N, C-alpha and C positions, 0 to 999 in steps of 0.2 A: 660332743655331738655324735661321733662315731659310736660311742658306747650306747647312746640312746637308740641309734638306728639299728645296731646289731641286736639289742635287747628286744625291740619291737618287731623287727622282721622275723626273728625266730619264733617269738611267742605267738604272733599273729601278724597279718599283713597290715602293719601300721607305720612302716617307715616313712611313707609319704606325709603322714600327719605333721612331722616335724618341719619338713621343708615347705609345707603349704599353710602352716598355722598362721604365719604372719599375714599371708594373702587373705585368708578367710576372715581374720580379725578385721582387716581393712574393709573387706566386703560387707561385714556386719555393720560397720559404721556408715558406709556409703549407701547401703540399701536397708534402711531401718524398717521398710514396709513389708519385708519378706514374711511369709506366713509362718506361724508357729503351730506345731502339731499338739493335739491334746496331751495332757500330762498323763504319766503312768505311775502306778504304785511300784516302788523299787527299794528298792533299797540297795717282798722278795728280798730277798736279801741283797745287799749291795756291798761291794768292796771299797767304795769310796769313803774317805775320812768323814765327809759330811754326814753320810748315812750312819756311820758307826757312832757318831756323837749324838744322834737323835735319841730322845728319851724313849725307853721301852714302853709298850702298851701296858696299861694296868690290867689286872686279871679280869675286871669287869668288862673292859673294852674287848679283850681277846675272846671272852666267852660270848659276847653279844654277836660276833660275826657268825658263830656256829650255832646259836641257840635256836635257830629256825630250820635246821637241816631236815628235820622230820617233815615240817610243813612244805619245804621246797620239794622234797621227794614226792610227797603226796600230790602237790601241784603239777609237777612234771609228769607223774604217772597219769593223772586225770587228763591233762592235755593230750598225751600220747594216745589215749583211747580213740580220738577222732581221726587219727592219721589215715586209717584204712577206709574211711568213708569217701567213696568216689562219686556216688550218685546222690543228689540232694536238691531239695527245693527250700527256699527261704525268702523272706521279705526283709530287706535291709533299710535301716534309716540311720543317718548321721545327724546328730544335733550338736550345735555349738552354742553354749550358754543357753540351752533350752530352745533354740530356734532351729527348725528343720532345714538342713542344707542339702542332703541327698536322700532319695527315697525311691526304691525300685524293687521289683520282684525278680528272682533269679532261679533258673533251672540249670543244674550242672551235672554233666557226666564226665567221664575221663577224657573224651574226645570232642565234646560239644558243650555249648552253653547257649542260654537264651536269657536276655535281660529286657524287662518291660518297665520303663520309667513310669511312675505313677501319675504324673501330671501331663503326659503326652500320649497321643494315640499312635503308639509305635511299638514294634518289637524288634529286638536286635538278635540275629541268629549267628552264632560263631561256630565254625568248624576248625578246631585246632589242627587236626591231621592235614587237612587241605589248605590251611591258612587262608580261609575265606570268611568274609562277613557279609551278611545281607540284612537290609533294613526293610521291614514291612510297615507301610503306612496303612494302619487299620481303618482309616477313614475312607481312603480311595481304593483299598485292596491292592495296592501296587507294591511289588517286591523289587527292590533295587540293590545293586552291589555297592559296597563301600570298601575303602582301603583297609587292609588288615593292619590294625594299629596295636602293636604289642604293649605300648604304654597304657592304652585304654584297658586292655585285657588284664595286664598285671596290676592295674590300679583297682580292680574289683575286690571288694572286701569279702572275706570268707570266714565262716565260723570254724573251719577246719584248721587244725594246727599244722605248721610246717613239718615236713618229714625230716626233722633234725633234732637231735637230743639237746636239751637245755644244759647250759653250763652255769653252775651256781655263781661263778665269778661275775656274771652279768648283773647280778642282783645284790643289793645290800641287805634287804630283808624280804622274806616272804611270810605272811601271816594268814592262817586260816581264820576266817571271821564267822564261820557257822554255815547254816543252811538257809535258803530262801526259796520261795516259789516265784518264778519269773515266767511270764507268758504261759502259765499253767504247767510249767515243768519244774520238778525239784532240782535245785542247784546247790553246789558247793561254792562258797564265796571266798575268794582269796584276794588279799591286798599285796601288791608287789611294789617294792621301792627300789629305785636306782638313782642315786644323786638327787636331783630336784625333780625327778619324774615319778609320779605315783599312778598306778593302774589297779583298778578293781575288776576282777573277773567273776562272772557268774557262769559256772560250767555245769552243763546238764549232767546229772549224776549217771544217767544211763549210758552215755557214750562220749562224754568229754567235750561235746560241741559248745562253743561260746554262745550263750543266749544274750548276754549283755556285757558291755565293757565300758568303764569310765576311765578316761585318761586325763591327767592334769600335769602340765609342765609349769614350773614356776614362771610367772610373767606372761603366760599364754592363757587363752580361754579354756574352759572345761569342755572336753569332747566326750560325747556319749554315743556308743555304737550299739544298735539294737539289731538282733537277728531273730525275727518273729516267724511263727508258723513253721518252724523247722520240721522237715519231713525227709529223713533218710530214705533213699530209694523212691523219692517223690518226683523224679524227672523221667517221664516216659518218652519213648521215641516220638510219640505224637506231640508232646510238649516241645521237643527239641527240633522238630522239623517244620519248615514253613508249610502252610496249607497248600494244597494243590490247586485250589480254585482262585488263584490270584493272577493279576496282570503283571507280566514280567517286563521289566525295564532294563535296558542296557546302560542307561546313564547313571554314572556313579553319584552317590549322595554323601553328604557329611553325616557322621555319627550323631545321633541325638544326644543332647547333654543329659547327665544324670542329676544335675543340680536342680534344686527346687526353685521355682519362680524365674527360671532363665530359659 
């Protein structure tokens, strides 16, 4: 489990997938009526005597561990391209077995963020420097404070890679699968394997941003992560700042859910 978490957290913000997969699977069984979005075209050595007696690897097994070093380096280099992107607009959707679970638009800069859930008339404004969150009810035009929730903020999915070098020991195999057009963007496609975890990445050739990712852990549902309408430098000050012609409320409100149908 720790191997999975380290692998996913470094490659992209996916560590929470493992701890929540069971809950989501149960939710899909108890809420069969949730909406489904339209389909898309995608596509060491040891000194112990026990270790000393272990049979050596065959040449084929030994070569297999290193046969994808070039693909790993290419994958790592492609991901690292996105690390310097600090300002971004995108639309995120999580599907579990084809059913939409989360769906929102996000504007991000280094110090601020805005999140608009697609099925609610609200906007969430985050100021990381001041550690404040405000929620705008777009129906009433009321802006209210909310508790600064780091769990909520850290749980936001991002197409930008973590600012940390990848370690090949995290992976068993990395394979380059070719090119594909995803959301109108030319992508390099890589399949990454670690134990019984398989992840397919669609990385935008221009900048390494993740356009789509498919994750499958043995015994769990298939997770599909979409980052649509990607626009580097697409979050302006106007987008990230609450409008001035709103009614201000001092009463704190709960953060809107990003879950679809809840």
